[in-house]
C-alpha positions in Angstrom: -0.4 -9.6 23.0 0.3 -13.3 22.8 0.5 -15.0 19.4 0.2 -18.7 18.7 1.2 -19.6 15.1 1.7 -22.7 13.1 4.7 -22.6 10.8 5.5 -24.7 7.8 8.9 -26.4 7.7 10.5 -23.7 5.6 9.3 -20.9 7.9 10.4 -22.9 11.0 13.9 -23.3 9.4 14.1 -19.6 8.8 13.0 -18.7 12.3 15.5 -21.1 13.8 18.3 -19.6 11.6 17.3 -16.1 12.7 17.3 -17.1 16.4 20.8 -18.7 16.1 22.2 -15.9 13.9 21.0 -13.1 16.1 21.0 -14.7 19.5 17.6 -13.0 20.1 14.5 -14.5 21.6 11.5 -15.6 19.4 9.6 -12.5 20.6 12.4 -10.2 19.6 12.8 -11.8 16.2 9.1 -11.7 15.5 8.9 -8.0 16.6 11.7 -7.1 14.3 10.2 -9.1 11.4 6.9 -7.4 12.0 8.4 -4.0 12.1 10.3 -4.6 8.9 7.2 -6.0 7.1 5.1 -3.1 8.4 7.7 -0.6 7.0 7.7 -2.3 3.6 3.9 -2.4 3.3 3.6 1.1 4.6 6.3 2.3 2.2 4.5 0.9 -0.8 1.3 2.5 0.1 2.6 6.0 0.8 3.5 7.0 -2.8 0.1 6.1 -4.0 -1.5 8.3 -1.4 1.0 11.1 -2.2 -0.1 10.9 -5.9 -3.7 11.1 -5.0 -3.1 14.0 -2.6 -1.1 15.8 -5.3 -4.0 15.3 -7.7 -6.7 16.5 -5.2 -4.7 19.4 -3.7 -4.4 21.8 -6.6 -3.8 25.0 -4.6 -1.7 27.4 -6.6 -2.2 25.4 -9.8 -4.5 28.0 -11.4 -7.4 25.5 -11.5 -10.4 26.8 -9.6 -12.7 23.9 -10.5 -11.0 21.0 -8.9 -13.3 20.6 -6.0 -16.3 20.7 -8.3 -14.9 18.4 -11.0 -12.8 16.1 -8.9 -14.7 12.9 -9.9 -14.6 13.9 -13.6 -10.9 14.8 -13.5 -10.0 11.5 -11.7 -12.0 9.6 -14.3 -10.1 11.3 -17.1 -6.8 10.5 -15.4 -7.8 6.9 -15.0 -9.0 6.8 -18.6 -5.6 7.7 -19.9 -4.1 4.7 -18.1 -6.9 2.0 -18.0 -8.4 -0.2 -20.7 -11.7 0.9 -22.3 -13.7 -1.8 -20.4 -12.6 -0.5 -17.0 -13.3 3.1 -18.0 -16.9 2.3 -18.8 -17.3 0.8 -15.3 -15.8 3.8 -13.6 -18.1 6.1 -15.5 -21.1 3.9 -14.5 -22.0 2.6 -18.0 -21.5 -0.8 -19.5 
């Protein structure tokens, strides 16, 4: 894939520094930067998903009603952390 991008002066300065410091090509620097950014974003999303999966996957917890009451249980969990206004919207009331 070819990429054509416009950089502001600060981004251009940073790119030029990375090119000189690493001796890499623009393509290699951008690939490395993209891989690093991807890892950071992916890393920040994974824990949230793990918490959601931990909530929804209650095998062995002794609860037999999770699949039936998942929405209610999630609302209760959010209620404990969210302001009253947001809770009302989650439950569908105003």
